[in-house]
C-alpha positions in Angstrom: 88.4 126.7 149.7 85.3 128.7 149.0 82.7 130.5 151.1 79.6 128.6 152.4 76.4 129.8 153.9 75.1 128.7 157.2 73.3 125.4 157.0 71.3 123.3 159.3 72.7 119.8 159.5 69.7 118.2 161.2 70.1 119.9 164.5 73.9 120.7 164.2 74.1 124.3 163.4 77.6 125.1 162.1 79.1 127.8 159.9 81.4 126.0 157.5 82.6 129.1 155.7 85.9 128.7 157.6 86.5 125.0 157.3 87.5 122.7 154.4 88.3 119.2 155.4 89.6 116.2 153.6 89.2 113.2 155.9 91.1 110.9 153.5 94.1 113.1 152.8 97.2 111.9 154.6 100.2 113.6 155.9 103.6 112.0 156.2 102.5 110.1 159.3 99.3 108.9 157.6 97.2 111.3 159.7 94.2 113.2 158.5 94.7 116.8 157.4 92.4 119.5 158.7 92.5 122.9 156.9 91.4 126.1 158.7 91.3 129.1 156.3 91.2 132.5 158.1 90.2 135.8 156.6 90.5 139.4 157.5 87.0 139.5 159.0 86.4 138.7 162.6 86.2 135.0 163.1 83.7 133.6 165.7 85.6 131.2 167.9 82.3 129.7 169.1 81.2 128.8 165.6 84.7 127.6 164.8 84.6 125.4 167.9 81.2 124.0 167.0 82.4 123.3 163.4 85.5 121.5 164.6 83.4 119.4 167.0 81.1 118.4 164.2 83.9 117.6 161.7 86.0 115.6 164.2 82.9 113.5 164.9 82.9 112.2 161.3 86.1 110.0 161.1 86.3 106.7 162.8 88.2 106.1 166.0 90.9 104.3 164.1 91.4 107.4 161.9 91.4 109.7 164.9 94.1 107.6 166.6 96.6 108.4 163.9 96.2 112.1 164.8 95.5 115.2 162.7 97.8 117.6 160.9 96.1 121.1 161.1 96.9 123.7 158.5 95.9 127.2 159.7 96.0 129.6 156.7 96.7 132.9 158.2 97.9 134.7 155.1 94.7 136.9 155.0 94.3 137.2 158.8 95.8 139.0 161.7 98.4 137.5 164.0 96.2 137.7 167.1 93.4 135.7 165.4 95.9 133.0 164.3 97.2 132.8 167.8 93.7 132.5 169.3 92.9 129.7 166.9 96.0 127.8 167.7 95.3 128.1 171.4 91.7 127.0 170.8 92.9 123.8 169.3 94.5 123.0 172.6 91.0 123.0 174.2 89.1 121.3 171.3 91.3 118.5 170.1 94.6 118.5 172.0 95.0 114.7 171.9 94.2 114.3 168.2 96.4 117.1 166.9 99.9 116.0 166.0 101.2 119.0 164.1 99.9 122.5 163.4 101.3 124.3 160.4 100.6 128.0 160.4 100.9 129.4 156.9 102.2 132.9 157.3 102.6 135.8 154.9 106.0 136.1 153.3 107.3 139.1 155.2 104.4 140.4 157.3 104.9 138.6 160.6 108.7 138.3 160.8 109.1 141.0 163.4 105.9 140.5 165.3 106.3 136.9 166.2 109.9 137.0 167.3 108.8 137.3 170.9 106.5 134.3 170.6 107.9 130.8 169.8 105.3 128.0 169.5 108.0 125.4 169.8 108.7 126.5 173.3 105.0 126.0 174.2 104.9 122.5 172.8 104.7 120.8 176.2 102.0 123.1 177.3 100.0 122.9 174.0 100.4 119.2 173.5 101.3 119.5 169.8 104.0 121.0 167.7 103.3 124.4 166.0 105.5 125.6 163.1 105.4 128.8 161.0 105.8 128.1 157.4 105.4 129.8 154.0 102.9 128.4 151.5 105.6 127.5 149.1 107.5 125.5 151.8 104.5 123.6 153.1 105.4 120.6 150.9 108.3 119.9 153.2 105.8 118.5 155.7 103.0 117.3 153.5 103.1 115.6 150.1 102.0 117.9 147.2 99.4 115.3 146.1 97.7 115.9 149.5 97.5 119.7 149.1 95.1 121.7 147.1 96.3 124.2 144.5 96.2 127.2 146.9 99.0 125.5 148.9 101.0 124.6 145.8 99.6 121.0 145.6 97.7 119.0 143.0 94.8 117.7 145.0 91.4 118.1 143.4 88.8 119.0 146.0 85.3 120.5 145.8 84.3 121.5 149.3 80.7 122.5 148.2 80.1 119.1 146.8 81.3 117.5 150.0 79.1 119.7 152.1 76.0 119.0 149.9 76.6 115.2 150.0 77.2 115.3 153.7 73.9 117.2 154.3 72.0 114.8 152.1 73.5 111.9 154.0 72.6 113.3 157.4 69.1 114.3 156.2 68.5 110.8 154.9 69.7 109.3 158.1 67.5 111.4 160.3 64.4 111.0 158.0 64.8 107.3 157.5 65.3 106.6 161.2 62.2 108.6 162.1 60.2 107.0 159.3 61.3 103.5 160.4 60.0 104.2 163.9 56.7 105.4 162.6 56.2 102.5 160.2 57.0 99.9 163.0 54.4 101.5 165.2 51.8 101.5 162.4 52.4 97.9 161.4 52.3 96.7 165.0 49.0 98.6 165.5 47.5 97.1 162.4 48.4 93.6 163.5 46.7 94.2 166.8 43.6 95.5 164.9 43.5 92.3 162.8 43.6 90.2 166.0 40.8 92.3 167.6 38.3 92.8 164.8 35.8 94.6 167.0 38.3 97.3 167.6 37.9 100.2 165.2 41.0 100.8 163.1 42.8 104.1 163.4 42.8 105.1 159.8 44.2 108.5 160.5 47.6 107.2 161.8 49.9 107.9 158.9 53.7 108.5 158.6 54.8 112.0 158.7 57.1 111.5 155.7 56.5 110.1 152.3 58.3 106.6 152.2 58.7 106.8 148.4 60.5 110.1 148.6 62.8 108.9 151.4 63.6 105.7 149.6 64.3 107.6 146.4 66.6 110.0 148.3 68.4 107.0 149.8 68.9 105.2 146.5 70.2 108.3 144.9 72.6 108.9 147.8 73.8 105.3 147.7 74.3 105.4 143.9 76.3 108.6 144.3 78.5 107.1 147.0 79.1 103.9 145.0 79.9 105.9 141.9 82.5 108.0 143.8 84.0 104.9 145.2 84.2 103.4 141.8 85.7 106.5 140.2 88.2 106.7 143.1 89.3 103.1 142.6 90.0 103.7 138.9 91.7 107.1 139.4 95.3 108.0 140.1 97.4 111.1 140.6 95.2 114.1 140.9 92.0 112.1 140.4 89.1 112.5 142.9 89.3 110.0 145.7 86.5 109.0 148.0 86.7 110.4 151.5 86.8 108.1 154.5 83.4 109.3 155.7 81.9 108.4 152.4 83.3 104.9 152.7 81.8 104.6 156.1 78.4 106.1 155.0 77.7 103.4 152.3 77.0 100.5 154.7 74.9 102.8 156.9 72.8 103.9 153.9 72.4 100.3 152.7 71.3 99.1 156.1 68.8 101.9 156.5 67.4 101.2 153.0 67.0 97.5 153.7 65.2 98.2 157.0 63.1 100.9 155.4 62.0 98.7 152.4 61.0 95.9 154.7 58.9 98.1 156.9 57.5 100.0 153.9 56.4 96.7 152.3 54.5 95.8 155.4 53.1 99.2 155.5 51.9 98.9 151.9 50.1 95.7 152.8 48.5 97.4 155.7 47.4 100.3 153.5 46.1 97.9 151.0 44.0 96.1 153.6 42.8 99.4 154.9 41.9 100.6 151.5 40.1 97.4 150.6 38.0 97.5 153.7 37.3 101.2 153.2 36.5 100.7 149.5 34.1 97.9 150.2 32.2 99.9 152.7 32.2 103.0 150.5 31.1 100.9 147.5 28.2 99.4 149.4 27.0 102.8 150.5 27.3 104.4 147.0 25.7 101.4 145.3 22.6 101.8 147.5 22.5 105.5 146.8 22.6 104.9 143.0 20.0 102.1 143.1 17.6 104.0 145.4 17.7 107.2 143.3 17.3 105.4 139.9 14.5 103.2 141.2 12.9 106.2 142.9 13.1 109.8 141.6 14.7 108.7 138.3 11.9 106.2 137.4 9.3 108.7 138.4 10.7 111.4 136.1 10.6 108.9 133.2 7.0 107.9 134.0 5.7 111.4 133.8 7.4 112.2 130.4 5.6 110.4 127.6 4.3 113.1 125.1 6.0 114.0 121.8 4.5 117.5 121.2 2.4 118.8 118.4 5.1 121.0 116.7 8.8 121.3 116.3 8.9 124.0 119.0 7.1 121.7 121.4 9.3 118.8 120.6 12.4 121.0 121.2 11.0 121.9 124.6 10.5 118.3 125.5 14.0 117.5 124.3 15.4 120.2 126.5 13.5 118.7 129.5 14.8 115.3 128.6 18.4 116.6 128.4 18.0 118.1 131.9 16.8 114.7 133.1 19.6 113.0 131.3 22.0 115.4 132.9 20.8 114.3 136.4 21.0 110.6 135.4 24.5 111.2 133.9 25.8 112.2 137.3 24.6 108.9 138.8 25.8 106.9 135.7 29.2 108.5 136.3 29.1 107.2 139.8 28.1 103.8 138.4 31.1 103.7 136.1 33.4 104.6 138.9 31.9 102.0 141.2 32.0 99.3 138.5 35.7 100.0 138.0 36.3 99.8 141.7 34.4 96.6 142.0 36.3 95.1 139.1 39.6 96.0 140.7 38.5 94.5 144.0 37.3 91.3 142.2 40.6 90.9 140.5 42.6 91.2 143.8 39.9 90.5 146.4 39.7 87.7 148.9 37.4 84.7 148.5 35.1 86.0 151.2 34.5 89.3 149.4 33.9 87.9 145.9 30.2 86.9 146.5 29.3 90.2 148.1 31.1 92.2 145.4 29.5 90.2 142.5 26.1 90.7 144.0 26.6 94.4 144.3 27.9 94.6 140.8 25.0 92.7 139.3 22.4 94.7 141.2 24.0 98.0 140.1 24.4 96.9 136.5 20.8 95.7 136.2 19.3 98.9 137.5 21.6 101.2 135.5 21.2 99.4 132.2 17.5 99.3 132.6 17.3 103.0 133.3 19.8 103.8 130.5 17.7 101.7 128.1 14.6 103.6 129.0 16.4 107.0 128.7 17.7 106.0 125.3 14.3 104.8 124.1 12.8 108.1 125.3 15.5 110.0 123.6 15.0 108.1 120.3 11.3 108.8 120.4 11.9 112.5 121.0 14.5 112.7 118.3 12.3 110.9 115.8 9.4 113.1 116.8 11.5 116.2 116.3 12.6 115.0 112.9 8.9 114.2 112.0 7.7 117.7 113.1 10.7 119.3 111.3 9.8 117.4 108.1 6.1 118.3 108.5 7.0 122.0 109.0 9.3 122.0 105.9 6.6 120.2 103.9 4.0 122.7 105.0 6.3 125.5 103.9 7.0 123.8 100.6 3.2 123.4 100.0 2.6 127.0 100.9 5.3 128.1 98.5 3.9 125.9 95.7 0.4 127.1 96.3 1.7 130.7 96.1 3.3 130.0 92.8 0.1 128.4 91.5 -2.1 131.3 92.7 0.1 134.0 91.1 -0.5 135.2 87.6 1.8 133.9 85.0 3.2 136.8 83.0 6.6 135.6 81.6 8.4 137.6 79.0 9.5 134.7 76.7 9.3 131.0 76.3 12.6 130.4 78.1 11.2 132.1 81.2 8.1 129.9 81.0 10.3 126.8 80.6 12.3 127.9 83.6 9.2 128.6 85.6 7.7 125.2 84.6 10.9 123.4 85.5 10.9 125.2 88.9 7.3 124.2 89.4 8.1 120.5 88.6 11.1 120.6 90.9 9.0 122.0 93.7 6.3 119.3 93.2 9.0 116.6 93.1 10.5 118.0 96.3 7.1 118.0 97.9 6.6 114.3 96.9 10.0 113.4 98.4 9.3 115.3 101.6 5.9 113.6 101.9 7.5 110.2 101.5 10.1 111.2 104.1 7.3 112.3 106.4 5.5 109.0 106.1 8.7 107.1 106.8 9.6 109.2 109.8 6.0 109.0 111.1 6.1 105.2 110.8 9.5 105.2 112.7 8.0 107.2 115.5 4.9 105.0 115.8 7.0 101.9 115.9 9.2 103.3 118.6 6.2 104.4 120.7 4.6 101.0 120.3 7.7 99.3 121.8 8.2 102.0 124.5 7.7 100.7 128.1 8.5 101.9 131.6 9.8 100.0 134.6 7.8 100.1 137.8 7.8 97.8 140.8 10.2 95.4 139.2 8.3 94.9 135.9 7.9 96.6 132.5 4.6 98.6 132.0 3.5 99.6 128.5 3.0 103.3 127.8 -0.3 104.5 126.4 0.5 106.4 123.1 -2.9 106.5 121.3 -3.1 110.3 121.4 0.4 110.6 119.9 -0.2 108.1 117.2 -3.5 109.7 116.2 -1.7 113.1 116.0 1.0 111.7 113.7 -1.6 110.0 111.4 -3.6 113.2 111.3 -0.6 115.2 110.2 0.3 112.8 107.5 -3.3 112.7 106.2 -3.6 116.5 106.1 -0.3 116.8 104.2 -1.5 114.2 101.7 -4.7 116.1 101.0 -2.8 119.4 100.6 -0.3 117.7 98.3 -3.2 116.3 96.2 -4.8 119.7 95.8 -1.5 121.2 94.7 -1.0 118.4 92.2 -4.4 119.1 90.6 -3.5 122.8 90.3 -0.1 122.0 89.0 -1.7 119.9 86.2 -3.9 122.9 85.2 -1.0 125.3 85.4 1.3 122.9 83.4 -1.2 122.8 80.5 -1.6 126.5 80.5 2.2 127.1 80.6 2.8 124.5 77.9 0.3 126.4 75.7 2.1 129.7 76.5 5.4 128.0 75.6 3.8 127.0 72.3 2.5 130.5 71.9 5.9 132.0 72.4 7.4 129.4 70.2 5.0 130.3 67.4 5.6 134.0 67.8 9.3 133.3 67.9 9.2 131.1 64.8 6.9 133.7 63.0 9.5 136.4 63.8 12.2 134.0 62.5 10.1 133.5 59.3 10.0 137.3 58.9 13.8 137.4 59.3 14.3 134.6 56.8 12.0 136.4 54.3 13.9 139.6 54.8 17.2 137.7 54.2 15.7 136.2 51.0 14.7 139.7 49.9 18.2 141.0 50.8 19.8 138.2 48.8 17.5 138.8 45.9 18.5 142.5 45.8 22.2 142.0 46.4 23.2 138.7 44.8 20.5 137.9 42.2 21.7 140.5 39.8 23.1 138.6 36.8 21.0 138.6 33.5 23.0 135.9 31.7 25.5 136.1 28.9 23.1 134.3 26.5 19.5 133.1 26.2 20.3 129.7 27.6 21.9 131.1 30.7 19.1 133.5 31.1 16.6 130.7 31.0 18.5 128.8 33.7 18.5 131.9 35.9 14.7 132.1 35.4 14.3 128.5 36.5 16.5 129.2 39.6 14.5 132.3 40.3 11.3 130.4 40.3 12.7 127.9 42.8 13.9 130.8 44.9 10.4 132.4 44.8 8.9 129.0 45.8 11.2 129.0 49.0 10.1 132.5 49.8 6.4 131.5 49.3 6.9 128.6 51.7 8.5 130.8 54.3 5.6 133.3 54.0 3.0 130.6 54.2 4.8 129.1 57.3 4.8 132.5 59.0 1.1 133.0 58.2 0.3 129.6 59.7 2.3 130.3 62.9 0.5 133.7 63.3 -2.9 132.0 62.9 -1.8 129.5 65.5 -0.9 132.3 67.9 -4.4 133.7 67.5 -6.0 130.4 68.4 -3.6 130.0 71.4 -4.4 133.5 72.6 -8.1 132.7 72.4 -7.5 129.4 74.3 -5.5 131.2 77.0 -7.9 134.2 77.0 -5.0 136.5 76.4 -7.2 139.2 74.9 -4.6 141.8 75.3 -1.9 139.7 73.5 -1.8 139.4 69.8 0.8 138.8 67.1 1.9 142.4 67.6 3.8 143.9 64.6 4.8 140.4 63.3 2.0 140.1 60.8 2.4 143.7 59.4 6.1 143.1 59.1 5.5 139.7 57.4 3.1 141.3 54.9 5.3 144.3 54.3 8.4 142.1 53.6 6.3 139.7 51.4 5.0 142.6 49.3 8.5 144.0 48.9 9.7 140.6 47.9 6.8 140.1 45.5 7.5 143.5 43.8 11.2 142.7 43.7 10.6 139.2 42.3 8.3 140.5 39.6 10.9 143.1 38.6 13.5 140.4 38.5 11.3 138.2 36.3 10.6 141.1 34.0 14.3 141.9 33.6 15.2 138.3 33.0 12.4 137.9 30.4 13.6 141.1 28.6 17.1 139.8 28.7 16.0 136.5 27.3 14.2 138.3 24.5 17.2 140.4 23.8 19.6 137.5 23.8 17.3 135.5 21.6 16.9 138.2 19.0 20.6 139.0 19.1 21.5 135.4 18.7 19.3 135.2 15.6 21.5 137.9 14.0 24.8 136.9 15.4 24.6 133.1 15.0 25.6 132.0 11.5 22.9 130.1 9.7 23.7 126.8 8.0 23.7 126.6 4.1 20.7 124.2 4.3 18.6 126.8 6.1 19.4 129.6 3.8 19.4 133.3 4.5 16.7 135.0 6.5 14.2 137.0 4.6 15.0 140.6 4.3 11.8 141.6 6.0 12.5 139.2 9.0 16.1 140.4 9.3 14.9 143.9 9.6 12.4 143.1 12.2 15.0 141.2 14.2 17.4 144.2 14.1 14.7 146.5 15.2 13.7 144.1 18.1 17.3 143.8 19.3 17.7 147.5 19.3 14.3 148.2 20.9 14.6 145.5 23.6 18.2 146.4 24.3 17.5 150.0 24.9 14.5 149.2 27.0 16.6 146.8 29.1 19.3 149.4 29.5 16.7 151.9 30.7 15.3 149.3 33.1 18.6 148.7 34.7 18.8 152.3 35.8 15.3 152.2 37.3 15.1 151.2 41.1 12.5 148.8 42.6 9.7 150.9 44.1 8.1 149.2 47.1 4.4 149.7 48.1 5.4 152.0 50.9 7.2 154.3 48.5 10.7 153.3 49.4 13.2 152.4 46.6 16.0 149.8 46.3 18.4 149.1 43.5 19.5 145.7 42.4 23.1 145.2 43.4 25.6 148.0 43.3 26.0 150.7 40.6 29.1 148.8 39.5 27.2 145.6 39.0 24.5 147.4 37.0 27.2 149.2 34.9 28.8 145.8 34.2 25.5 144.3 33.0 24.8 147.5 30.9 28.3 147.3 29.3 27.6 143.6 28.4 24.3 144.5 26.7 25.8 147.5 24.9 28.6 145.3 23.6 26.1 142.8 22.3 24.0 145.5 20.7 27.2 146.9 19.0 27.9 143.4 17.7 24.4 143.2 16.2 24.8 146.7 14.7 28.1 145.7 13.2 26.5 142.6 11.9 23.7 144.7 10.4 26.2 147.0 8.7 28.1 144.1 7.3 25.1 142.5 5.8 23.9 145.8 4.3 27.2 146.3 2.5 27.0 142.8 1.1 23.5 143.4 -0.2 24.7 146.6 -2.0 27.5 144.7 -3.7 25.0 142.1 -4.8 22.7 144.7 -6.4 25.6 146.3 -8.2 26.7 142.9 -9.5 23.2 142.2 -10.7 23.0 145.5 -12.5 26.4 144.9 -14.0 25.3 141.5 -15.1 22.2 142.9 -16.6 24.1 145.5 -18.5 26.6 142.9 -19.5 23.8 140.7 -20.7 22.2 143.5 -22.6 25.5 144.4 -24.2 26.1 140.9 -25.1 22.6 140.6 -26.6 23.2 143.8 -28.5 26.5 142.6 -29.6 25.0 139.3 -30.7 22.3 141.1 -32.5 24.9 143.4 -34.2 27.0 140.4 -35.1 24.0 138.6 -36.4 23.0 141.6 -38.4 26.5 142.0 -39.6 26.6 138.4 -40.5 23.4 138.7 -42.4 24.7 141.8 -44.1 27.9 140.1 -44.9 26.1 137.1 -46.1 23.9 139.3 -48.2 27.0 141.1 -49.5 28.8 137.9 -50.1 25.7 136.5 -51.8 25.5 139.7 -53.9 29.2 139.4 -54.6 28.9 135.8 -55.4 25.9 136.5 -57.6 27.9 139.3 -59.3 30.8 137.0 -59.8 28.6 134.3 -61.2 27.0 136.9 -63.4 30.4 138.1 -64.5 31.4 134.6 -65.1 28.3 133.9 -66.9 29.0 137.1 -68.8 32.5 136.2 -69.3 31.4 132.9 -70.3 28.9 134.3 -72.4 31.5 136.6 -73.7 33.8 133.8 -73.9 
């Protein structure tokens, strides 16, 4: 059935490692079954006897009257031990034992027990003893009443039974003892209430905790009722409640009822005791708090009234005040605790205690609130003074820093640095103004708080004299105002100087920019202004554009000169004798001279190109019939001009621009100049071709004139010859006619 250790069952010392009992299991005669397992070790008969006495005291008399069936399991024991146990049963429970079943080994005892027959000793023993094997034990006991080690189906946990039994007996002993103590205490308290002059015995307390005992009893009762409930629902091999458990339930319930009744009375006794004790303790503590707050606490506050003259001094005063608050906090904590206790007593107190409790509560609250109000007022003054001194210190440092900036020489490198410095200066001045406004505000707060500050003495409020502190605060604010005004005046002077320096740097920067612009114009003139025009009209347009371009450059140069003159004036105003325009003016003049030389060269080339194109166009452009041909002398001069100007222009294109410093620069790239030269040569060739063409036409005209003259001369000669011939013919004819007429006349005459 399992091995158990030795336990103390409330004065009954028994070793239950040899006994397992089921007080509800029934044999065939409805008697209880007692199982005694034996082992190979030596079994103490004394302990076994004590255990049997204890176990046989558990069942009721009615159960005992039905007798016991004892099973002695000797399968693991020796025969002499089994025999001793059986004989011991005769001395322990001879009347209650009906049958003893000795479970023997299968073949171990057959020869040894032949000389001893228990049935022969039945009259002497008082009960029947049989030797039986484990598998034949069911002949005498139902299988459902036997555990599995005897071939039965009974479910049984011996450890659980032992633990429950120990709990029951412990509860029974503790509850009985506690009931006795509670009855004595309650009766004693009733006597004390009747005799009020008798001092109560507050040290008389129960030896056990009633709550713990009650909780143990309730758990035990719940377990017993649950086992009973489970047993009523079960069947077959289900767990069934034992008879001792059924008997224990009314005992536990009765003990619990009695214990609750006495414990309720005891709680009321304790409550009354506690109330009386609390009331007395509260009265004592209230007077302690009131006496300290009205005495040493008030004296500490009366001696502390200064605010210090610096942030370090105010910190020291704050530290002292914190120490004083720490002492007061201990008493305030007592006040809070007392107030809670009084409130609890008021909510559940008797009528006779209400007036006294309310009076104590009111007195305590008045003193504590008054003291706390003065502490808070003092703390607020110190905190405001600390903030005032801190702001004054920060403002003083800001003024020192601002004064340092104003006293330092200004030597910035450029206008941006001056702007940044000026911005930083303005920000510092603005910060100083804000800090001064904050100082005035904090100073006014401190003075207002000190004006309302009072102390409590002899039951009345007494104003605190704070004239010295107020004069100190006003003096600090006036001093800071004067320092701030001096810095403002210096800032105005420095601002003007820095603005002039910004203007100086701006002029120098703009002058340098003008030099860069003029250089860019020069570069554009040399690299992009290279065309000479394809005809006289385009060349004239280029000349007009160039004049405008030169006007822009002239304006840039004049602007730079004006800026440099302004820098000289600003340097004189700022007394910067070591600072001048530097190399800006020489650079400006050098670039301007280079631009002037380049511009003049550009104008000269454009004018030559215009003359060339004009002369060439006179030759190349066909004249109208109304204008007639040019005179031969003018045509020749034009041809010569085109050739002369064209060659000079071609030569000019190959010549670089020579600057005043001796450096040289060409217009455009060699390719650009070559393109312009090709265009000029092509035009010169056209003029030359035109010249040749006109010359050939003139020669043909001369030949034609000569031919016409010769023809006219020939015609005149021919006419003269014909006239002469005609005259000669006429003369011949006349002579012939005259001869004929003569002949006729002769003939006639002859006739």
